[in-house]
C-alpha positions as CSV (number, residue, x, y, z in Angstrom):
1,M,12.3,26.2,-13.0
2,L,15.1,24.8,-10.8
3,S,16.9,27.3,-8.6
4,S,20.7,27.1,-8.7
5,T,20.7,25.2,-5.4
6,E,18.1,22.8,-6.6
7,R,20.1,22.3,-9.8
8,Y,23.2,21.6,-7.8
9,L,21.3,19.0,-5.7
10,V,19.8,17.3,-8.7
11,D,23.1,17.1,-10.5
12,S,24.8,15.8,-7.4
13,I,22.1,13.1,-6.9
14,Q,22.5,12.1,-10.6
15,N,26.2,11.6,-9.9
16,G,25.4,9.3,-7.0
17,D,26.2,11.8,-4.2
18,R,24.7,10.3,-1.1
19,K,25.1,13.4,1.0
20,A,23.0,15.4,-1.5
21,F,20.4,12.7,-1.5
22,E,20.3,12.6,2.3
23,F,20.0,16.4,2.4
24,V,17.0,16.3,0.1
25,F,15.5,13.5,2.2
26,R,15.9,15.3,5.5
27,T,14.6,18.5,4.0
28,Y,11.4,17.2,2.4
29,Y,10.5,13.8,4.1
30,A,8.3,15.1,7.0
31,D,6.4,17.6,4.7
32,L,5.8,14.9,2.1
33,C,4.6,12.4,4.7
34,R,2.1,15.0,6.0
35,Y,0.9,15.7,2.5
36,A,0.5,11.9,1.8
37,R,-1.4,11.4,5.1
38,N,-3.9,14.2,4.0
39,I,-4.6,12.2,0.9
40,I,-4.8,8.6,2.1
41,Q,-5.5,9.1,5.8
42,L,-3.2,6.2,6.9
43,D,0.0,7.1,8.7
44,A,2.2,4.0,8.1
45,T,1.0,3.7,4.5
46,A,1.7,7.4,3.8
47,E,5.3,7.0,5.1
48,D,5.7,3.8,2.9
49,L,4.5,5.7,-0.2
50,V,6.9,8.6,0.5
51,M,9.8,6.1,1.0
52,D,8.9,4.5,-2.3
53,I,9.4,7.9,-4.0
54,F,12.8,8.4,-2.4
55,T,13.8,4.9,-3.2
56,R,12.9,5.4,-6.8
57,L,14.7,8.7,-6.8
58,W,17.9,7.1,-5.5
59,E,17.7,4.0,-7.7
60,T,17.0,5.9,-10.9
61,E,19.3,8.9,-10.2
62,K,21.0,8.8,-13.6
63,K,17.6,9.1,-15.4
64,L,16.3,11.9,-13.1
65,V,14.8,14.7,-15.1
66,I,13.2,17.6,-13.2
67,N,11.8,20.5,-15.2
68,S,10.0,22.2,-12.4
69,S,11.2,23.0,-8.9
70,L,12.6,20.2,-6.8
71,P,9.8,20.4,-4.2
72,G,7.2,20.6,-7.0
73,Y,8.6,17.4,-8.5
74,L,8.6,15.6,-5.1
75,F,5.1,16.7,-4.1
76,T,3.7,15.8,-7.6
77,S,5.4,12.4,-7.4
78,V,3.9,11.7,-3.9
79,H,0.5,13.0,-5.1
80,N,0.5,10.7,-8.1
81,H,1.8,7.7,-6.1
82,C,-1.0,8.2,-3.5
83,L,-3.7,8.4,-6.1
84,N,-2.4,5.3,-7.8
85,Y,-2.4,3.5,-4.4
86,L,-6.0,4.6,-3.7
87,T,-7.1,3.6,-7.3
88,R,-5.6,0.1,-6.9
89,K,-7.1,-0.3,-3.4
90,H,-10.5,0.9,-4.5
91,K,-10.6,-1.2,-7.6
92,R,-9.5,-4.3,-5.7
93,F,-12.1,-4.0,-3.0
94,T,-15.2,-2.7,-4.8
95,E,-15.3,-4.6,-8.1
96,L,-16.8,-7.9,-7.0
97,D,-17.5,-10.4,-9.6
98,N,-19.3,-13.8,-9.1
99,E,-16.0,-15.6,-8.8
100,T,-14.9,-13.4,-6.0
101,I,-18.2,-13.8,-4.2
102,E,-17.9,-17.5,-4.6
103,K,-14.4,-17.5,-3.1
104,L,-15.5,-15.4,-0.2
105,N,-18.4,-17.8,0.5
106,R,-15.9,-20.7,0.6
107,L,-14.0,-18.9,3.4
108,I,-17.0,-19.5,5.6
109,P,-17.9,-23.1,5.9
110,D,-20.9,-22.5,8.2
111,E,-24.0,-23.5,6.1
112,N,-26.2,-21.0,8.0
113,I,-24.0,-18.1,6.8
114,S,-22.9,-19.3,3.4
115,G,-24.3,-17.5,0.4
116,T,-24.9,-14.3,2.3
117,F,-22.2,-12.2,0.5
118,E,-24.7,-11.6,-2.3
119,N,-26.6,-9.5,0.3
120,L,-23.6,-7.3,1.0
121,S,-23.1,-4.2,-1.1
122,A,-19.6,-3.8,-2.5
123,I,-19.2,-0.8,-0.3
124,D,-20.0,-2.7,2.9
125,L,-17.6,-5.5,2.0
126,S,-14.9,-3.1,1.0
127,A,-15.2,-1.3,4.3
128,L,-15.1,-4.5,6.2
129,I,-12.1,-5.8,4.4
130,E,-10.2,-2.5,4.7
131,K,-10.9,-2.3,8.4
132,S,-9.8,-5.9,8.9
133,I,-6.6,-5.3,7.0
134,D,-5.9,-2.1,8.9
135,R,-6.1,-4.0,12.2
136,L,-3.4,-6.5,11.1
137,P,0.0,-6.2,12.9
138,E,2.2,-3.8,10.9
139,E,4.6,-6.4,9.3
140,C,1.7,-8.8,8.6
141,R,-0.3,-6.0,7.0
142,R,2.6,-4.8,4.9
143,I,3.4,-8.3,3.6
144,F,-0.3,-9.0,2.8
145,I,-0.7,-5.7,0.9
146,L,2.5,-6.4,-1.1
147,S,1.1,-9.8,-1.9
148,R,-2.5,-9.0,-2.7
149,S,-2.6,-5.4,-3.8
150,E,0.7,-5.2,-5.6
151,G,0.7,-8.8,-6.8
152,L,4.3,-9.6,-5.7
153,S,5.4,-13.2,-5.3
154,N,6.6,-14.5,-1.9
155,R,10.2,-14.4,-3.3
156,E,9.8,-10.7,-4.4
157,I,8.4,-9.7,-1.0
158,S,11.2,-11.6,0.8
159,T,13.8,-9.8,-1.3
160,R,12.2,-6.4,-0.9
161,L,11.8,-6.6,2.8
162,E,14.9,-8.7,3.4
163,I,13.2,-11.5,5.2
164,S,12.9,-15.2,4.5
165,E,10.3,-16.6,2.2
166,N,9.0,-18.7,5.0
167,T,8.3,-15.6,7.1
168,V,6.3,-14.2,4.1
169,K,4.3,-17.4,3.9
170,V,3.6,-17.5,7.6
171,Q,2.5,-13.8,7.7
172,I,0.2,-14.2,4.6
173,Y,-1.3,-17.3,6.3
174,R,-1.9,-15.3,9.5
175,A,-3.4,-12.4,7.6
176,L,-5.9,-14.7,5.8
177,K,-6.8,-16.5,9.0
178,K,-7.6,-13.1,10.7
179,L,-9.6,-11.9,7.7
180,R,-11.6,-15.2,7.7
181,V,-12.4,-14.7,11.4
182,A,-13.4,-11.1,10.9
183,L,-15.7,-12.0,8.0
184,R,-17.3,-14.9,10.0
185,E,-17.9,-12.6,13.0
186,F,-19.3,-9.8,10.8
187,L,-21.7,-12.2,9.0
188,S,-22.8,-14.0,12.1
189,T,-23.7,-10.8,14.0
190,N,-24.9,-8.6,11.2
191,I,-26.6,-10.4,8.3
192,L,-28.0,-13.7,9.5
193,L,-31.4,-13.9,7.8
């Protein structure tokens, strides 16, 4: 149940009161980021997920319905958003079908290494890809994740991040190039038969 202060804040946000929104943001942001970090173990991604919740809160203020406490609503929203993120990420990197294996093999033109993805378990490949993505520069990683994990087009990414479409294309190209290099290095040092 909302306290009278929480009810006032929610009503104010619903009426587009920026100061009320800023107060809620300043009050809960740090705690929500710590909570998200405990779930997903990645600092920058945790902050991005919390920012997503606040962005949605501000953009859908008229539709805002909170039946529990304000902190309860915020923590539940962050919790669910983190779980959705982990579910998408896990599904994307562990469910390898033959077509995916074929595409990965084409990334590596070396005939001595080609065909070796069949010898990798989904877990090994998932860990390798996640580690490689985590090592990308921050902007490059963020753009790549928006493109590949969230399925956004170059135009959607450029609009969301307020950058040019050309920058998006260049960053995706760089990310793919670095992932290819990481995959080649891993395969050449670890699973040559």
